[in-house]
C-alpha positions in Angstrom: 138.0 154.9 57.5 137.1 156.4 54.7 133.3 156.1 52.9 134.1 153.5 50.4 135.2 151.1 53.4 132.3 151.6 55.5 130.2 150.8 52.3 132.6 147.7 51.3 132.3 146.7 55.2 128.8 146.9 55.0 128.3 145.3 51.9 130.5 142.2 52.9 128.9 141.7 55.6 125.3 141.3 53.9 127.1 138.6 51.5 128.1 136.9 54.5 124.6 137.0 56.0 122.7 135.7 52.6 125.5 133.7 52.0 124.1 130.2 50.9 126.1 127.1 53.2 124.2 124.0 52.3 122.7 122.2 49.7 124.9 120.6 46.8 127.9 122.3 45.5 127.8 123.1 41.6 129.3 125.6 39.4 126.1 126.7 38.5 125.5 129.8 40.5 129.0 131.3 39.1 128.6 130.7 35.8 125.7 132.5 35.9 127.1 135.2 37.7 129.6 135.2 35.1 127.3 135.6 32.3 125.3 138.2 33.8 128.6 140.2 33.9 129.6 139.5 30.4 132.3 136.4 30.7 135.0 138.5 32.7 137.2 134.6 32.7 137.5 135.1 29.0 139.7 138.6 29.5 141.8 136.9 32.0 145.4 136.8 31.4 147.1 133.4 30.9 146.4 131.5 34.5 148.4 129.0 36.2 145.3 127.2 38.5 146.5 125.6 41.6 144.6 122.9 43.6 146.0 120.3 46.0 145.8 120.0 50.1 148.8 121.8 51.1 151.1 124.2 50.0 148.5 126.0 47.9 149.1 129.8 48.8 152.8 128.5 49.3 153.4 127.6 45.8 151.4 130.7 44.0 153.4 132.8 46.6 156.7 131.7 44.9 155.0 131.8 41.4 153.9 135.1 42.0 157.3 136.0 43.7 159.7 134.6 40.4 157.3 136.3 37.7 157.7 139.4 39.2 161.1 139.2 39.7 161.6 138.5 36.0 159.4 142.0 35.1 156.0 140.5 34.7 152.8 142.1 36.0 151.0 139.3 38.0 147.4 139.0 39.4 146.8 136.4 42.0 143.8 135.2 44.0 144.3 133.3 47.2 141.4 132.6 49.9 140.7 132.8 52.6 142.0 136.4 54.1 143.6 137.1 57.1 142.4 140.3 57.6 140.5 142.3 55.3 138.9 140.5 52.3 141.3 142.7 49.8 144.2 140.1 50.8 142.4 137.8 48.2 142.9 139.8 45.3 145.9 140.9 44.2 146.5 142.9 41.0 149.8 143.8 39.2 151.6 144.1 42.6 149.2 145.7 44.7 146.5 144.2 46.8 143.1 145.7 45.1 141.7 149.2 47.0 138.6 149.4 48.6 137.1 151.9 46.3 138.0 149.5 43.2 136.7 146.2 45.5 133.5 147.9 46.8 132.9 148.7 43.1 133.6 145.3 41.8 131.4 143.5 44.8 128.3 145.9 44.1 128.1 144.6 40.4 128.4 140.8 41.6 125.7 141.9 44.3 123.8 142.9 41.1 124.5 140.0 39.1 123.4 137.8 41.9 120.0 139.0 41.5 117.7 135.4 42.6 120.8 133.5 42.5 121.2 131.1 45.4 125.3 132.0 45.9 127.9 131.5 48.6 130.3 134.1 50.0 133.0 132.9 47.8 131.5 132.6 44.8 130.6 136.5 45.2 133.8 137.4 45.9 135.1 135.6 43.3 132.8 137.0 41.1 134.7 140.3 42.3 138.1 139.0 41.8 137.0 138.0 38.3 136.2 141.7 37.1 139.0 142.9 38.3 141.5 140.5 36.5 139.9 141.0 33.3 140.0 144.9 33.5 143.5 145.4 34.7 146.3 144.0 32.5 148.8 141.5 33.5 151.2 138.9 31.8 149.9 136.3 34.5 146.8 135.3 36.8 147.7 133.0 39.4 144.6 131.0 40.6 143.8 129.4 43.7 141.4 126.6 44.3 139.1 127.7 47.3 137.9 124.1 47.6 138.4 120.8 45.9 138.5 121.9 42.5 136.0 119.7 40.6 133.0 121.7 41.3 135.1 124.7 42.6 134.0 128.6 41.5 137.5 129.2 40.0 137.0 126.1 37.6 135.3 128.1 35.2 138.6 128.7 33.8 138.7 126.4 30.6 141.9 126.3 29.3 144.3 127.5 31.9 148.0 127.9 31.3 149.2 125.2 33.3 147.3 123.5 36.4 149.0 122.5 39.0 148.5 120.1 41.9 150.2 120.6 45.1 150.3 117.7 47.4 147.0 116.0 48.3 146.1 114.6 51.8 142.8 113.7 54.0 141.2 117.4 54.4 137.4 118.4 54.1 136.4 114.8 54.3 132.6 115.7 54.3 132.6 117.6 51.0 135.7 115.7 49.0 135.9 112.5 50.3 136.9 109.9 53.4 139.8 108.2 50.9 143.1 110.3 49.7 141.9 109.0 45.9 138.5 110.3 46.4 140.0 113.7 47.2 142.5 113.3 44.5 139.6 113.1 42.0 137.8 116.6 43.0 141.5 118.3 43.2 142.1 116.5 39.3 139.2 118.0 38.3 141.3 121.2 37.6 142.9 119.3 34.8 141.6 120.3 31.4 141.8 118.7 27.8 145.3 119.1 26.5 146.3 121.6 28.9 149.9 121.0 30.7 149.4 119.5 34.4 152.5 119.8 37.2 152.1 117.7 40.1 154.3 117.5 43.1 155.2 114.2 44.4 152.0 112.4 45.6 150.9 109.3 47.8 150.6 106.7 45.8 146.8 106.3 45.8 147.0 110.2 44.4 149.4 109.9 42.1 147.5 107.0 40.4 144.2 109.2 40.5 146.1 112.5 38.5 148.0 110.3 36.3 144.4 108.8 34.9 142.5 112.7 34.8 145.7 113.6 32.6 145.7 110.8 30.4 142.1 110.8 30.0 142.2 114.7 28.7 145.4 113.9 27.1 147.1 116.4 29.0 150.8 116.7 29.5 151.9 115.7 32.9 155.0 116.9 34.6 155.7 115.5 38.3 158.4 117.1 40.2 161.8 115.1 40.4 164.7 115.5 42.0 166.2 117.5 39.8 163.9 120.1 40.0 164.6 119.8 43.3 168.3 120.6 42.8 168.0 123.0 40.6 166.2 125.6 43.3 169.0 126.5 45.3 170.0 129.5 47.0 168.8 131.4 50.3 164.7 130.8 50.6 162.4 133.4 52.5 159.6 130.9 54.1 160.8 128.8 56.6 161.2 124.7 56.4 162.3 122.4 54.3 159.0 121.6 52.6 159.0 125.1 51.0 161.7 124.0 48.9 159.5 121.7 47.3 156.8 124.6 47.0 159.4 126.6 45.4 160.1 123.9 42.8 156.6 123.1 41.7 156.4 126.9 41.2 159.4 127.3 39.4 159.0 123.9 37.3 155.1 125.5 36.6 156.4 128.5 35.3 159.3 126.8 33.2 156.0 124.4 32.1 153.7 127.7 31.0 157.0 129.5 29.3 160.4 128.2 29.5 162.0 131.8 28.3 160.1 134.0 30.4 161.7 133.1 33.8 165.6 132.9 34.2 167.4 131.3 37.0 168.6 134.8 37.8 164.5 135.4 38.4 163.8 131.9 40.0 166.9 132.8 43.2 165.6 136.0 43.4 161.9 134.8 43.7 162.7 132.3 46.3 164.9 135.0 48.6 162.2 137.6 48.2 158.7 135.5 48.9 156.3 136.5 51.5 153.4 134.6 52.1 152.1 135.3 56.0 151.4 132.7 59.0 153.6 130.3 57.3 156.2 129.5 60.2 156.0 133.5 60.5 158.5 135.1 63.3 156.4 138.1 64.0 158.0 141.3 63.9 158.7 143.9 66.8 154.8 145.1 67.2 152.6 145.7 70.0 151.9 141.8 70.8 155.6 140.7 70.8 156.4 144.2 73.0 153.7 143.1 75.5 155.3 139.3 76.1 159.3 140.1 75.6 161.6 138.4 75.3 159.1 135.9 74.5 159.4 135.3 70.6 156.4 134.5 68.9 155.6 132.6 65.9 152.7 132.1 63.7 151.5 129.1 61.5 147.9 128.5 59.8 148.7 125.1 58.8 145.5 123.0 60.2 146.0 119.4 59.3 148.7 116.5 60.3 150.5 117.8 57.2 151.1 121.1 58.5 151.8 119.9 61.9 154.3 117.7 60.4 156.3 121.0 59.0 156.2 122.5 62.5 157.5 119.3 64.4 160.5 119.8 61.7 161.0 122.9 62.3 160.9 123.4 66.1 163.1 120.6 66.6 165.3 122.4 65.1 165.2 125.5 67.3 167.0 125.8 70.6 165.5 126.2 74.0 161.7 125.3 74.3 159.0 125.7 72.4 155.3 126.2 73.5 152.2 125.6 70.9 149.5 127.6 71.1 146.6 126.0 69.0 143.0 126.6 68.4 140.8 124.9 65.7 137.7 124.6 64.0 135.7 121.5 64.9 135.5 120.3 61.8 139.4 119.5 61.3 141.2 116.8 62.8 142.9 117.7 66.0 143.8 113.8 66.9 145.7 113.5 63.7 147.2 116.9 64.0 148.5 116.2 67.6 149.5 112.9 66.8 152.0 114.4 63.8 153.2 116.9 66.7 153.5 114.3 69.4 157.3 113.2 68.8 158.1 117.1 69.8 157.1 116.5 73.0 156.0 120.3 73.0 153.5 121.7 75.7 150.2 122.7 74.0 148.3 125.7 75.8 144.9 124.9 73.9 142.8 128.1 73.1 139.6 129.1 71.2 139.3 130.4 68.1 140.0 134.5 68.0 136.8 134.7 65.7 133.0 133.7 65.8 133.8 130.5 64.0 132.5 127.1 65.1 135.7 126.1 67.6 137.0 123.3 69.5 136.4 124.4 73.2 139.7 124.4 75.0 139.1 121.4 77.5 138.6 118.9 74.4 141.4 120.2 72.4 143.7 119.6 75.5 142.4 116.5 76.5 143.0 115.4 72.4 147.1 116.7 72.9 147.0 114.7 76.3 145.4 111.4 74.2 148.8 112.0 71.7 150.8 112.3 74.6 151.9 115.5 75.0 151.4 117.6 77.6 148.6 120.1 77.6 146.0 122.8 79.4 143.5 125.0 78.3 143.4 128.4 78.1 140.9 131.4 77.5 142.4 133.2 74.6 145.5 133.2 72.8 146.8 136.1 74.6 146.0 134.0 77.8 148.1 131.5 76.3 151.3 134.1 75.4 151.1 135.1 79.0 151.5 131.7 80.3 154.4 130.8 77.9 156.0 134.2 79.1 155.4 133.0 82.9 157.1 129.9 82.5 160.2 130.8 80.7 159.4 129.3 77.0 161.9 131.2 74.5 158.9 131.0 71.9 155.7 130.5 71.5 154.6 129.0 68.0 150.6 130.2 67.9 149.2 127.6 65.1 146.1 125.1 64.1 143.8 128.2 62.6 144.0 130.9 59.8 141.3 132.9 61.7 143.2 132.9 64.6 146.5 133.7 62.8 144.5 136.9 61.0 143.7 138.1 64.7 147.3 137.9 66.2 148.5 139.7 62.7 145.8 142.6 63.4 147.0 142.4 67.1 150.8 143.0 65.8 149.8 145.7 63.7 151.3 143.4 60.8 148.2 142.6 58.6 149.5 141.4 55.0 149.9 144.5 52.4 
């Protein structure tokens, strides 16, 4: 580990310790930071801004893959990271290196003097510097939380705003109904700038339509024809990923109908990479330790994500165990209810990080209440051993991106 990496880790640890986690959410802190940094957002390449509950990261990955297949230089900002914070900032095809990230974070830290900020705001300010200083033809920008008051919502005139499927999540912050949450997500819609939406529940669709009309923003909703236009092999598993791919292709077409041809769309579909979304782990220390058990990984943590897992494992041969860990702020009951039709065995374990986790015994109780057989285990490694001993064909480690990162690191499969 070089000196830049050590300094970066120490600075990020300080960011985390000093981060403000309570109080009102506001754009004022990020606006102050960026003003002190001389408005780097004004020097961004064209931005495709993505909000929604499910599929944001996958949609961003498809946009990047298709655009790069067409020969474009693409920046991309996503969150959270799985193993290292560098994953949040990809510059023209490559993760930002430690030395440059350290430089950007140091400048963001200096600009934050006297400003109460969050970890996300500080790291996004660092990302904004990088995006403004390295040339590219496109920036794909994923919202961190919500949209209306998210730090990424400082882009005044995005090339396209994209809204993926909306469902109940982060209720304490975003609201208790789909309509309330949709209003926050639709906050990324800007005056007279086009917006592309996935197919939505009626409550969400109504809110998005009203916001687009109020801002004179042309609204394009994913159609059956859009889905039919996205054909050929796809690099991410699950039928829902074809919808995400179609949304990505439509967003690119709305941005510039001549920039991305059909051959680039097909190449992007096939070559797309997005870790911890029904990812079958490759050969590595973890998979070797638990042979012949297949190990799969999915970071989805709500009912929609569980439905996707249920759909996929129902089509797989043999027996599947689900190793589940989850933040205690998530609706584990709804997650297990979505999995109930599979009858899959649940091995509940704690998160592989210091984050606030459901206790395994409580998770197992909730799984049993949904009609699923369940036991509590001490860790995901112990759960894998149980799945191996009991002769399961595969184990899907799911329910948390925090655990997903630890699994990838254990298998020497960190995103690059």
